[in-house]
C-alpha positions in Angstrom: 53.2 13.1 -18.4 55.3 14.6 -21.2 58.0 13.2 -23.4 60.4 15.1 -21.2 59.5 12.8 -18.3 60.4 9.8 -20.4 63.5 11.0 -22.0 66.9 12.4 -20.9 67.1 16.1 -20.5 69.1 18.3 -22.9 71.8 18.7 -20.3 71.9 15.0 -19.9 72.3 14.5 -23.6 75.2 17.0 -23.9 78.4 15.2 -24.7 81.0 15.2 -22.0 83.9 17.0 -23.6 86.4 15.4 -21.2 88.9 13.5 -23.3 88.3 9.8 -23.0 91.9 9.0 -22.9 92.7 11.4 -20.0 89.5 10.9 -17.9 88.5 7.6 -16.3 85.2 6.0 -17.2 84.1 6.1 -13.5 84.6 9.9 -13.3 82.7 10.4 -16.6 79.8 8.3 -15.4 79.7 10.0 -12.0 79.4 13.4 -13.6 76.9 12.2 -16.1 74.7 10.7 -13.3 74.9 13.9 -11.3 74.0 16.1 -14.3 71.2 13.7 -15.4 69.6 13.5 -11.9 69.7 17.3 -11.6 68.2 17.7 -15.1 65.6 15.1 -14.5 64.4 16.7 -11.3 64.3 20.1 -12.9 62.3 18.8 -15.9 59.9 17.0 -13.6 59.2 20.2 -11.6 58.7 22.2 -14.8 56.3 19.7 -16.3 54.1 19.4 -13.2 52.4 22.6 -14.2 52.2 21.6 -17.9 50.7 18.1 -17.6 47.7 17.6 -19.7 44.6 16.2 -18.1 44.1 13.5 -20.7 47.7 12.3 -20.4 47.1 12.0 -16.7 44.0 10.0 -17.3 45.8 7.7 -19.7 48.7 7.2 -17.2 46.4 6.4 -14.4 44.5 3.9 -16.4 47.7 2.2 -17.6 48.9 2.1 -14.0 45.7 0.3 -13.1 46.2 -2.1 -16.0 49.7 -2.8 -14.9 48.5 -4.2 -11.6 46.2 -6.6 -13.4 46.9 -7.4 -17.0 43.6 -9.3 -17.2 41.8 -6.0 -17.1 42.9 -5.5 -20.7 40.1 -7.8 -21.7 37.5 -5.6 -20.1 37.1 -3.5 -23.3 36.2 -6.6 -25.3 33.2 -7.5 -23.1 30.0 -6.0 -24.5 28.3 -3.7 -22.1 24.6 -4.3 -22.4 21.5 -2.3 -21.3 21.2 -4.1 -17.9 18.5 -1.6 -16.8 16.2 -2.9 -19.5 16.7 -6.6 -18.6 14.3 -8.7 -16.6 15.4 -10.5 -13.4 15.9 -13.8 -15.2 17.9 -12.1 -18.0 20.2 -10.5 -15.5 20.9 -13.8 -13.8 21.6 -15.5 -17.1 24.0 -12.7 -18.1 25.8 -12.9 -14.7 26.1 -16.7 -15.0 27.5 -16.4 -18.5 30.1 -13.8 -17.5 31.3 -15.8 -14.5 31.6 -18.9 -16.5 33.2 -17.6 -19.7 35.2 -14.5 -18.8 38.2 -13.7 -16.6 36.9 -12.8 -13.2 39.2 -9.8 -13.0 37.8 -8.4 -16.2 34.1 -8.4 -15.3 33.9 -6.4 -12.1 32.2 -3.4 -13.6 29.7 -5.6 -15.5 29.0 -7.6 -12.3 28.5 -4.5 -10.2 26.0 -3.1 -12.8 24.1 -6.4 -12.9 24.1 -6.6 -9.1 22.7 -3.1 -8.7 20.0 -3.6 -11.3 19.0 -7.0 -9.9 18.8 -5.6 -6.3 16.8 -2.6 -7.5 14.3 -4.6 -9.4 14.0 -7.4 -6.8 13.4 -4.8 -4.1 10.7 -3.3 -6.1 9.1 -6.7 -6.6 9.6 -7.4 -2.9 7.6 -4.2 -2.1 4.8 -5.3 -4.4 4.6 -8.8 -2.8 4.7 -7.3 0.6 1.9 -4.9 -0.3 -0.2 -7.8 -1.6 0.5 -9.8 1.6 -0.6 -6.9 3.8 -3.6 -6.2 1.7 -4.8 -9.8 2.3 -4.6 -9.3 6.0 -1.1 -10.5 6.8 1.1 -9.1 9.5 4.3 -7.3 8.4 6.4 -9.2 10.9 5.4 -12.5 9.2 6.2 -11.4 5.7 8.8 -13.5 3.8 9.3 -13.8 0.1 11.9 -15.6 -2.0 12.1 -16.9 -5.5 14.2 -19.5 -7.4 15.6 -16.7 -9.6 16.9 -14.9 -6.4 18.6 -18.2 -5.3 20.2 -18.5 -8.8 21.5 -15.0 -8.5 23.0 -15.5 -5.1 24.7 -18.7 -6.2 26.2 -17.0 -9.3 27.3 -14.0 -7.4 28.8 -16.2 -4.7 30.8 -18.1 -7.3 32.0 -14.8 -8.7 33.1 -13.6 -5.2 35.0 -16.9 -4.6 36.8 -16.7 -7.9 37.6 -13.1 -7.3 39.0 -13.9 -3.9 41.2 -16.7 -5.3 42.3 -14.4 -8.1 43.4 -11.6 -5.8 45.0 -14.0 -3.4 47.1 -15.4 -6.2 47.6 -12.0 -7.7 48.9 -10.5 -4.5 51.6 -13.2 -4.3 52.5 -12.7 -8.0 52.6 -8.9 -7.7 55.0 -9.0 -4.8 57.2 -11.5 -6.6 57.2 -9.5 -9.8 58.0 -6.3 -7.8 61.0 -8.1 -6.3 62.2 -9.2 -9.8 61.9 -5.7 -11.2 63.7 -4.1 -8.3 66.5 -6.7 -8.9 66.5 -5.6 -12.6 66.9 -1.9 -11.5 69.8 -2.9 -9.3 71.4 -4.8 -12.2 70.9 -1.7 -14.3 72.7 0.4 -11.8 75.6 -2.0 -11.8 76.1 -2.0 -15.6 78.0 1.2 -15.6 80.5 -0.1 -13.1 81.5 -3.3 -14.7 84.8 -3.7 -16.5 84.0 -5.6 -19.7 83.6 -5.1 -23.4 81.0 -2.4 -24.1 79.2 -4.7 -26.6 78.9 -7.4 -23.9 77.5 -4.7 -21.5 75.0 -3.5 -24.1 73.8 -7.1 -24.7 73.3 -7.5 -21.0 71.4 -4.2 -21.0 69.0 -5.4 -23.8 68.5 -8.6 -21.8 67.5 -6.6 -18.8 65.0 -4.6 -20.9 63.4 -7.8 -22.1 63.2 -9.2 -18.6 61.5 -6.0 -17.5 58.9 -6.3 -20.2 58.1 -9.9 -19.5 58.2 -9.9 -15.8 54.5 -9.2 -15.3 52.4 -6.8 -13.3 53.3 -5.2 -10.0 51.2 -3.4 -7.3 49.6 -0.3 -8.7 50.9 1.9 -5.9 54.5 0.9 -6.8 54.1 1.1 -10.5 55.0 4.8 -11.2 57.9 4.8 -8.7 59.3 1.6 -10.1 58.9 2.7 -13.7 60.4 6.1 -13.1 63.4 4.5 -11.3 63.8 2.0 -14.1 63.6 4.7 -16.8 65.9 7.0 -14.9 68.6 4.3 -14.9 67.9 3.5 -18.6 68.6 7.1 -19.4 71.8 7.0 -17.3 72.9 3.9 -19.3 72.2 5.7 -22.6 74.4 8.6 -21.4 77.0 6.0 -20.5 76.8 4.8 -24.1 78.3 8.0 -25.4 81.5 5.9 -25.1 80.0 3.8 -28.0 78.1 6.3 -30.2 77.2 3.6 -32.7 75.3 1.5 -30.3 73.5 4.5 -28.9 72.6 6.0 -32.2 71.3 2.6 -33.4 69.0 2.4 -30.4 67.9 6.0 -30.9 67.1 5.3 -34.5 65.1 2.1 -33.5 63.2 4.0 -30.9 62.5 6.9 -33.3 61.1 4.5 -36.0 58.9 2.8 -33.5 57.6 6.1 -32.0 56.9 7.5 -35.5 54.8 4.5 -36.2 53.0 5.0 -32.9 52.3 8.6 -33.9 51.1 7.6 -37.3 48.7 5.1 -35.8 47.5 7.8 -33.3 46.9 10.2 -36.2 44.9 7.4 -37.9 42.9 6.9 -34.8 42.2 10.6 -34.7 40.1 10.1 -37.9 38.3 6.9 -36.5 34.5 7.3 -36.1 34.5 4.9 -33.2 35.9 7.3 -30.7 35.8 5.0 -27.7 37.6 2.3 -29.5 40.2 4.9 -30.7 40.7 6.1 -27.1 41.2 2.6 -25.8 43.8 1.9 -28.5 45.4 5.3 -27.7 45.9 4.1 -24.1 47.8 1.1 -25.4 50.0 3.3 -27.6 50.9 5.5 -24.6 51.8 2.4 -22.7 54.0 1.2 -25.5 55.6 4.6 -25.8 56.4 4.6 -22.1 57.2 1.0 -21.3 58.6 -0.6 -24.4 60.6 2.2 -26.0 63.6 4.2 -24.9 64.7 7.7 -25.7 65.4 9.2 -29.2 67.9 11.7 -30.3 67.7 15.1 -28.7 66.8 16.8 -32.0 63.6 14.8 -32.3 62.3 14.6 -28.7 60.2 17.7 -28.5 58.8 17.5 -32.1 57.7 13.8 -31.9 56.2 14.3 -28.4 54.3 17.4 -29.5 53.0 15.5 -32.6 51.9 12.5 -30.5 50.3 14.9 -27.9 48.5 16.7 -30.7 47.0 13.5 -32.0 46.1 12.6 -28.4 44.3 15.9 -28.0 42.2 15.4 -31.1 41.1 12.0 -29.9 40.3 13.3 -26.5 38.4 16.4 -27.8 36.3 14.0 -29.8 35.8 11.9 -26.8 34.7 14.9 -24.8 32.2 15.8 -27.6 31.0 12.2 -27.5 30.5 12.4 -23.8 28.6 15.7 -24.2 26.2 14.0 -26.6 25.8 11.2 -24.2 25.1 13.7 -21.5 22.4 15.3 -23.6 20.8 11.9 -24.1 21.1 11.3 -20.3 19.5 14.7 -19.7 16.6 13.8 -22.0 16.3 10.5 -20.2 16.3 12.4 -16.9 13.4 14.6 -18.1 11.4 11.4 -19.1 12.0 9.8 -15.7 11.1 12.9 -13.8 7.9 13.2 -15.8 7.1 9.6 -15.0 7.7 10.3 -11.3 5.4 13.3 -11.5 2.7 11.2 -13.2 2.9 8.7 -10.4 2.6 11.5 -7.8 -0.5 12.8 -9.7 -2.1 9.4 -9.4 -1.2 9.4 -5.7 -3.1 12.6 -5.3 -6.1 11.3 -7.2 -6.2 8.1 -5.1 -6.2 9.8 -1.7 -10.0 9.4 -1.3 -10.6 6.6 -3.8 -12.8 3.7 -2.4 -13.4 1.8 -5.6 -11.8 -1.6 -6.1 -12.2 -1.3 -9.9 -10.5 2.1 -9.9 -7.6 0.8 -7.8 -7.2 -2.1 -10.2 -7.1 0.3 -13.1 -4.5 2.5 -11.4 -2.4 -0.5 -10.4 -2.1 -1.3 -14.1 -1.2 2.4 -14.9 1.5 2.3 -12.3 2.9 -0.9 -13.7 3.0 0.7 -17.1 4.8 3.8 -15.7 7.3 1.5 -13.9 8.1 -0.2 -17.1 8.5 3.1 -18.9 10.9 4.3 -16.1 13.1 1.2 -16.4 13.1 1.5 -20.2 13.8 5.3 -20.2 17.6 4.7 -20.2 20.4 6.0 -18.1 20.6 9.5 -16.5 23.6 11.5 -15.4 25.5 9.7 -12.6 25.4 12.8 -10.3 21.5 12.6 -10.2 21.1 8.9 -10.6 20.6 8.1 -6.9 18.4 11.1 -6.3 16.2 10.2 -9.3 15.9 6.6 -8.2 15.0 7.7 -4.7 12.2 10.0 -6.0 10.8 7.2 -8.2 11.0 4.7 -5.3 9.3 7.0 -2.9 6.5 7.8 -5.4 5.9 4.1 -5.9 6.0 3.4 -2.2 3.5 6.2 -1.5 1.1 4.5 -4.0 1.7 1.1 -2.4 1.0 2.6 1.1 -2.3 4.1 -0.1 -3.2 0.9 -1.9 -2.4 -1.2 1.2 -4.5 1.1 3.4 -7.5 0.8 1.0 -7.3 -3.0 0.8 -6.8 -3.3 4.5 -10.1 -1.4 5.1 -11.6 -3.4 2.2 -10.4 -6.6 4.0 -12.3 -5.6 7.1 -15.4 -5.0 5.0 -15.0 -8.3 3.2 -14.7 -10.1 6.5 -18.0 -8.5 7.6 -19.5 -9.6 4.3 -18.2 -13.1 4.9 -20.1 -13.3 8.2 -23.3 -12.1 6.5 -23.0 -14.7 3.7 -22.2 -17.5 6.2 -25.5 -16.5 7.9 -27.3 -16.8 4.6 -25.7 -20.2 4.0 -27.0 -21.3 7.4 -30.6 -20.2 6.5 -30.3 -22.0 3.1 -29.1 -25.3 4.7 -31.7 -25.1 7.5 -34.5 -24.9 4.9 -33.3 -26.9 2.0 -35.5 -29.9 2.9 -38.6 -27.9 3.8 -41.9 -29.2 2.3 -43.7 -25.9 2.8 -43.0 -24.7 -0.7 -45.1 -21.6 -0.5 -43.2 -20.1 2.4 -39.8 -21.6 1.7 -39.7 -20.7 -2.0 -40.2 -17.0 -1.1 -37.5 -17.3 1.6 -35.0 -18.9 -0.8 -35.6 -16.2 -3.4 -35.1 -13.5 -0.8 -31.8 -14.9 0.6 -30.5 -15.2 -3.0 -31.3 -11.6 -3.6 -29.7 -10.7 -0.3 -26.6 -12.6 -1.3 -26.1 -10.4 -4.4 -26.4 -7.3 -2.3 -23.8 -8.3 0.4 -20.7 -7.5 -1.6 -17.3 -9.1 -2.0 -15.6 -11.5 0.5 -11.9 -12.5 0.8 -10.8 -14.1 -2.4 -9.7 -17.3 -0.6 -13.2 -17.9 0.7 -15.2 -16.7 -2.3 -15.4 -19.9 -4.3 -15.8 -22.1 -1.3 -18.8 -20.3 0.3 -20.5 -19.7 -3.1 -20.4 -23.4 -3.8 -21.8 -24.1 -0.4 -24.6 -21.6 -0.8 -25.4 -22.7 -4.3 -25.5 -26.4 -3.3 -28.1 -25.7 -0.5 -30.3 -23.6 -2.8 -30.0 -26.1 -5.7 -30.9 -28.9 -3.3 -34.2 -27.1 -2.4 -35.1 -26.0 -5.9 -34.3 -29.4 -7.4 -36.8 -31.0 -4.9 -39.3 -28.2 -5.7 -39.0 -28.8 -9.4 -39.3 -32.5 -8.9 -42.5 -32.0 -6.9 -43.9 -29.6 -9.5 -43.1 -32.0 -12.3 -45.1 -34.6 -10.5 -48.0 -32.2 -9.8 -47.8 -31.0 -13.4 -48.4 -34.5 -14.6 -51.5 -34.7 -12.5 -52.7 -31.4 -14.0 -52.1 -32.7 -17.5 -54.1 -35.8 -16.7 -56.9 -33.7 -15.3 -56.8 -31.6 -18.5 -57.2 -34.6 -20.6 -60.1 -35.9 -18.5 -61.9 -32.5 -18.7 -61.5 -32.6 -22.5 -63.5 -35.9 -22.3 -66.2 -34.3 -20.2 -66.5 -31.4 -22.6 -66.9 -33.8 -25.5 -69.7 -35.5 -23.6 -71.4 -32.3 -22.8 -71.3 -31.2 -26.4 -73.3 -34.3 -27.2 -75.8 -33.9 -24.3 -79.3 -35.2 -25.2 -82.2 -33.4 -23.6 -85.4 -35.2 -22.5 -88.8 -34.0 -21.8 -88.1 -34.0 -18.1 -86.3 -30.7 -17.2 -85.6 -31.7 -13.6 -84.0 -34.9 -14.8 -81.9 -33.0 -17.4 -80.8 -30.5 -14.7 -79.8 -33.3 -12.4 -77.7 -34.8 -15.3 -76.0 -31.5 -15.9 -75.2 -31.2 -12.2 -73.6 -34.6 -12.2 -71.3 -33.4 -15.0 -70.5 -30.3 -13.0 -69.7 -32.5 -9.9 -67.6 -34.8 -12.1 -65.8 -31.7 -13.6 -64.9 -30.3 -10.2 -63.8 -33.7 -8.9 -61.2 -34.0 -11.7 -59.1 -31.2 -10.1 -56.8 -28.4 -11.4 -55.3 -28.2 -14.9 -51.9 -26.6 -15.9 -52.0 -22.8 -15.7 -51.5 -22.5 -19.5 -54.6 -24.8 -19.9 -57.0 -22.7 -17.8 -58.8 -21.6 -20.9 -60.7 -24.9 -20.7 -62.7 -23.6 -17.7 -64.1 -20.9 -20.0 -65.2 -23.4 -22.6 -67.0 -25.4 -19.9 -68.8 -22.3 -18.6 -70.0 -21.5 -22.2 -71.3 -25.0 -22.7 -73.2 -24.7 -19.4 -74.7 -21.4 -20.4 -75.9 -23.0 -23.6 -77.4 -26.0 -21.8 -79.1 -23.9 -19.1 -80.6 -21.6 -21.7 -82.2 -24.6 -23.4 -83.7 -25.8 -20.1 -85.5 -22.5 -19.8 -85.0 -22.5 -16.0 -85.3 -19.4 -13.8 -82.1 -17.4 -14.4 -81.5 -16.9 -10.7 -81.5 -20.6 -10.1 -79.1 -21.1 -13.0 -76.9 -18.4 -11.7 -76.6 -20.0 -8.3 -75.8 -23.4 -9.9 -73.0 -21.8 -12.0 -71.8 -20.0 -8.9 -71.6 -23.2 -6.9 -69.4 -24.6 -9.7 -67.2 -21.6 -9.5 -66.9 -21.9 -5.7 -65.8 -25.5 -6.2 -63.1 -24.3 -8.6 -62.0 -21.6 -6.1 -61.9 -24.1 -3.3 -59.5 -26.3 -5.3 -57.2 -23.4 -6.2 -54.9 -24.2 -3.3 -53.6 -20.7 -3.1 -54.0 -20.1 0.6 -57.5 -18.7 0.3 -56.5 -15.7 -1.8 -59.1 -16.5 -4.6 -61.8 -17.0 -2.0 -61.0 -13.7 -0.3 -61.0 -11.9 -3.7 -64.4 -13.4 -4.6 -65.9 -12.5 -1.2 -64.7 -8.9 -1.6 -66.1 -8.8 -5.1 -69.5 -10.0 -4.0 -69.7 -7.5 -1.1 -68.7 -4.7 -3.4 -71.4 -5.8 -5.9 -74.0 -5.9 -3.2 -73.1 -2.4 -2.0 -73.2 -1.2 -5.6 -76.7 -2.7 -6.3 -78.0 -1.3 -3.0 -76.8 2.1 -4.0 -78.5 1.9 -7.3 -81.8 0.9 -5.7 -81.6 3.8 -3.2 -80.9 6.1 -6.1 -83.9 4.9 -8.0 -86.2 5.1 -5.0 -84.9 8.7 -4.4 -85.7 9.5 -8.0 -89.4 8.5 -7.4 -89.7 11.3 -4.9 -89.3 13.8 -7.7 -92.4 12.5 -9.4 -95.2 14.3 -7.6 -98.8 14.3 -8.8 -97.8 11.7 -11.3 -99.9 8.6 -11.8 -98.3 5.1 -11.5 -99.1 4.3 -15.0 -96.8 7.1 -16.2 -94.2 5.5 -18.5 -91.3 7.1 -16.6 -92.6 6.0 -13.2 -93.2 2.5 -14.5 -89.6 2.2 -15.9 -88.2 3.2 -12.5 -90.3 0.6 -10.7 -89.3 -2.0 -13.2 -85.6 -1.2 -12.7 -86.0 -1.3 -8.9 -87.5 -4.7 -9.1 -84.7 -6.0 -11.3 -82.1 -4.7 -9.0 -83.9 -6.3 -6.0 -84.0 -9.6 -7.8 -80.3 -9.3 -8.6 -79.6 -8.4 -5.0 -81.3 -11.6 -3.8 -78.9 -13.6 -6.1 -75.9 -11.8 -4.8 -76.9 -12.2 -1.2 -77.4 -15.9 -1.8 -73.9 -16.0 -3.3 -72.6 -14.2 -0.2 -74.3 -16.7 2.1 -72.7 -19.6 0.2 -69.2 -18.1 0.2 -69.5 -17.4 4.0 -70.4 -21.0 4.5 -66.9 -21.9 3.2 -65.0 -19.8 5.7 
């Protein structure tokens, strides 16, 4: 839109040289209207090819504002980085806007908040659905809702209700205002046909202008036509005012002063560093230029419009540079977001064959970090925003599908593990009261070891079955420990009694009767064996007892074989009291058999050696030594055979 669209044409401004005294006012006005309409139409056609894009943009924006004057406040509402806000922060911001701002001024903000909330909530919904499916749930049964979602719906519903009421009221007001402005236009048309004092007509004209300015907004689609019609008749009236040049010139001067001030302000704004604020104010200046001010003198029209347009161009050029810089930032943000999407895709490739729970947990945290980085990366160019979001969403969904598949299989494995552990629990409970400690203790230790090898079970069952299994095992081992504690006390008592026997043996008094002394020692041995077992860490006392016996038997000067048998009988008594399932007895039996075989072998070897001594007398020292050794071994063999007989008697 150029100044020429707003002001009378040069032809329209040309003074009608018809003598006022000889030509009627009606004829003059008719000619002027005809010339003015033709000139206006010509100018409009010429300017269609010359309209500046930025002027068009400003006119369109002002036409939008004209429909709803409340939209003027939209520039004063801070636009925040909604993409970086949490769900709760977005709801709080929405509630605050709906409560404190005009509903018609917050549409863009509400739309941005709604888009961000839906995007983030859908992502959260996907995650919760993935968790639900991974725990064995059926997709058809999935449902998820949160209090924050309910708050958002309530706030958004309140906004929609207010908006509906606003537009309902606005529609009525717009129609009413349009009717009023059309009436004003009709009154303007009639001004040039009234027969009254020109000053009275001019005053009426100014009143109509004021009524136009204060009438209020009209429908956007009627705005330009209504304004053009209004302005056209304003111009016609100014041409009519050539009958009173003073009034016309006074108005021209007033309009020129105001437009020069607008130009000066526009030139100041051209130097403002806040280019967006400058552009918004420039829109208001254009609106004032068009709606509040009339034409100026012909000699000033082109120059002031060109000056105003030049300042407008400077501001717009700066705005374009600003947008270019913003676009560069958006492009950088786009690169970051695409790198994040690629990083997620790389993880998806790595996780194709992953069967490690710990690895999946690690990758889940990595994906969460990447998601946060994506949301914090900032805005991207609008033309690729949807595509970028779609790529990100698909990458995350691919990860979630793989994760769900893994945990679905893991769920099956965990269910199998659950059955195995339930079987172990049954074994533990069936045997927790067993008195056969030897067998049951080994069994309990085995199922405890098996429990550790089974693997994970579903989380909801884990604590429950572990407590059940632990309770059964603890019940058994508590009873076992109580039994052992009682037995240990018996062993301690036995140890103390054996200490007393040792003290008595240390003070043993020999008599001249060896058989009597031997009988007394045997009584001590019988008493010792009758006392029973001692604690395992006190078994050294048996060695002390054996040494004292060796000392006592050596003083009796009895046959060594007889003494050996007596000591062996004592040992057998000890073995018999071992209560180890016969293992000690078996070991002793094996040892004796091995010893007998060993001695027999030595005797055979010695007897074979004698065959090498030919033509050698029996008194030969070497031969005598061999015979002596054979005799010793045979004597030892008798003792070992006697031991074997005694041990066999115990079986």
